[in-house]
C-alpha positions as CSV (number, residue, x, y, z in Angstrom):
1,M,23.0,2.5,-10.7
2,S,20.2,2.3,-13.2
3,R,19.6,-0.6,-15.8
4,G,20.8,1.9,-18.6
5,G,24.3,2.3,-17.1
6,V,25.5,6.0,-16.3
7,D,23.6,7.4,-19.1
8,G,20.5,5.8,-17.8
9,P,18.1,3.5,-19.8
10,P,17.3,4.1,-23.3
11,K,14.2,6.3,-24.1
12,D,12.1,3.5,-25.8
13,A,12.7,1.4,-22.5
14,Y,10.0,3.5,-20.8
15,G,6.5,2.5,-20.9
16,R,7.8,-1.0,-22.4
17,V,7.3,-4.0,-20.3
18,T,9.0,-6.9,-21.8
19,D,9.2,-9.2,-18.4
20,A,6.5,-8.7,-16.1
21,V,6.5,-11.9,-14.9
22,R,9.8,-11.3,-12.9
23,F,7.0,-9.8,-10.4
24,A,4.9,-13.1,-10.0
25,P,6.3,-14.0,-6.5
26,L,4.9,-10.8,-5.0
27,H,1.5,-12.7,-5.2
28,K,2.6,-15.6,-3.0
29,I,4.9,-13.3,-0.8
30,A,1.7,-11.1,0.0
31,R,-0.3,-14.1,0.6
32,Q,2.1,-15.3,3.1
33,V,2.1,-11.9,4.7
34,L,-1.6,-11.9,5.2
35,E,-1.5,-15.4,6.7
36,G,1.2,-14.4,9.1
37,L,-0.6,-11.1,10.2
38,E,-4.1,-13.0,10.6
39,T,-1.9,-15.3,13.1
40,R,-0.6,-12.7,15.0
41,Y,-3.1,-9.9,15.4
42,D,-6.9,-9.8,16.0
43,V,-8.3,-9.0,12.4
44,T,-11.1,-10.0,10.3
45,R,-10.4,-11.2,6.8
46,Q,-12.7,-9.9,4.0
47,S,-12.3,-11.3,0.3
48,F,-13.3,-8.9,-2.4
49,T,-12.4,-7.8,-5.8
50,E,-12.3,-4.7,-7.6
51,I,-11.5,-3.6,-11.2
52,D,-7.9,-4.6,-12.7
53,P,-6.7,-1.9,-14.6
54,H,-4.1,-4.5,-15.9
55,G,-6.6,-7.3,-17.1
56,S,-9.8,-8.3,-18.1
57,E,-11.1,-9.8,-15.1
58,P,-11.5,-8.4,-11.7
59,A,-8.7,-8.5,-9.4
60,A,-8.9,-10.6,-6.2
61,A,-8.2,-8.9,-2.9
62,V,-8.0,-9.2,0.6
63,R,-8.7,-6.7,3.5
64,L,-7.9,-7.3,7.1
65,V,-9.9,-5.3,9.5
66,P,-8.3,-5.1,13.1
67,A,-10.8,-5.6,16.0
68,D,-9.8,-2.3,17.3
69,P,-11.7,0.4,15.0
70,A,-8.9,3.2,15.7
71,A,-6.6,0.8,14.0
72,A,-6.3,1.2,10.3
73,P,-7.5,-1.6,7.8
74,L,-5.2,-2.8,5.4
75,A,-6.1,-4.1,1.7
76,I,-3.9,-5.7,-0.5
77,V,-5.3,-6.3,-4.4
78,F,-3.5,-9.0,-6.5
79,D,-3.7,-7.5,-10.0
80,A,-2.9,-9.0,-13.3
81,F,0.5,-7.2,-13.9
82,P,1.4,-9.0,-11.6
83,G,1.7,-7.0,-8.9
84,L,-0.1,-5.7,-6.0
85,L,-1.9,-2.4,-4.8
86,V,-1.6,-1.8,-1.0
87,R,-4.0,0.3,0.8
88,S,-3.7,1.2,4.6
89,G,-6.1,3.2,6.4
90,R,-9.0,4.9,4.4
91,Q,-10.0,2.1,1.8
92,D,-11.4,4.9,-0.6
93,A,-7.7,6.8,-0.7
94,D,-4.9,6.0,-3.3
95,G,-2.9,3.1,-2.5
96,V,0.7,2.2,-3.5
97,Y,1.5,0.0,-6.3
98,L,4.3,-2.7,-6.0
99,P,6.0,-2.3,-8.3
100,H,5.7,1.1,-8.6
101,C,5.9,1.2,-12.5
102,G,7.6,-2.2,-13.6
103,C,8.7,-0.8,-17.1
104,D,12.0,-1.9,-18.5
105,A,13.6,1.4,-17.7
106,C,12.7,1.1,-13.9
107,D,14.8,-0.4,-11.2
108,D,11.8,-1.9,-9.5
109,S,12.9,-5.6,-8.3
110,V,10.8,-8.2,-6.3
111,V,13.2,-7.5,-3.4
112,D,12.6,-3.6,-3.6
113,C,9.0,-4.3,-3.4
114,T,9.0,-6.8,-0.8
115,E,11.1,-4.5,1.6
116,E,8.4,-1.7,0.6
117,L,5.7,-3.7,1.6
118,A,7.1,-5.1,4.8
119,R,7.7,-1.2,5.6
120,L,4.2,-0.4,5.0
121,I,2.7,-3.1,6.9
122,D,5.0,-2.5,9.8
123,A,3.9,1.1,10.1
124,T,0.2,0.2,9.8
125,T,0.6,-2.4,12.2
126,A,2.4,-0.4,14.7
127,G,0.2,2.6,14.4
128,T,3.0,4.9,13.2
129,F,0.7,5.6,9.9
130,G,-1.5,8.8,9.5
131,E,-3.7,10.7,7.0
132,R,-4.2,14.3,6.5
133,L,-5.8,16.8,4.3
134,V,-3.5,19.3,3.0
135,Y,-4.1,22.6,1.3
136,A,-0.9,23.2,-0.9
137,D,-0.3,24.9,-4.4
138,G,-3.6,26.0,-4.8
139,A,-5.2,22.3,-4.3
140,W,-6.4,19.9,-1.7
141,W,-4.4,16.7,-1.2
142,H,-4.8,13.6,0.6
143,E,-1.6,12.8,2.1
144,A,-0.8,9.7,4.0
145,W,2.5,9.0,5.8
146,Y,4.3,6.5,7.9
147,R,7.4,6.8,10.0
148,T,10.3,4.1,10.1
149,P,13.1,4.2,12.9
150,T,15.1,6.2,10.4
151,S,12.7,8.5,8.3
152,T,8.9,9.7,7.8
153,V,7.7,8.9,4.2
154,R,4.9,10.8,2.7
155,G,2.7,10.0,-0.3
156,R,0.0,13.0,-1.9
157,S,-2.9,12.6,-4.1
158,R,-4.8,15.7,-5.2
159,L,-8.5,15.8,-4.4
160,N,-11.3,16.7,-6.5
161,G,-14.4,18.1,-4.8
162,R,-16.3,14.9,-4.2
163,R,-13.3,13.2,-2.6
164,L,-12.6,16.3,-0.4
165,A,-16.4,16.4,0.8
166,V,-16.0,12.6,1.7
167,L,-12.5,13.0,3.3
168,R,-13.4,15.8,5.4
169,K,-16.2,13.9,6.8
170,A,-13.9,10.7,7.3
171,I,-11.1,12.6,8.8
172,P,-12.5,15.0,11.2
173,G,-10.0,17.7,12.0
174,G,-8.3,17.1,9.0
175,E,-5.9,14.6,10.4
176,L,-6.1,10.8,11.5
177,V,-3.2,9.0,13.1
178,W,-4.1,5.3,13.3
179,A,-3.9,3.2,16.4
180,P,-1.6,-0.1,16.5
181,W,-3.1,-3.1,15.7
182,P,-4.8,-5.4,18.7
183,E,-2.5,-8.9,19.0
184,R,-4.5,-11.8,19.3
185,S,-5.2,-12.4,23.2
186,G,-3.5,-15.7,24.4
187,R,-0.7,-15.2,21.8
188,Q,2.6,-16.0,23.1
189,T,5.2,-13.7,22.7
190,R,8.5,-15.3,21.4
191,R,11.8,-13.4,23.2
């Protein structure tokens, strides 16, 4: 059930954020996840910053780039909301914001965001993630998708002419399915 009960949240709750701090644990969780990925997989860590839509200072970010160029890079941006922006694959494509909104009307929680982060990372590292260019409704779209054991999740963002040109070069044939991440050599697998 939504926060407002059967009738939904009050209209003034949309767009209002009174407790953004409830999402602060996402930063710590994401850092721990990144450390675990670096231990398990053959990746290179890149630290960088980018414009933070929620703060006056640049947002810190980490990108893990697998040793296999056929495997998708993964970037996590730590914004001032506090939340995360997660990008798998093409780094110039849109990512997934966690929480998706965070306003008082939404039902986003740290638990929900953590579960979605895990699904995104599992799909990226397992190679069950892809991107494609789609023409629909009179426009071009960049579609990212990933498979879970029970479903396929898709997200689209509309492309302008410049981004379409860039992605046409980057995604030959209009579709790209990323490979699984290589594990570190000599790593013992637990049974």
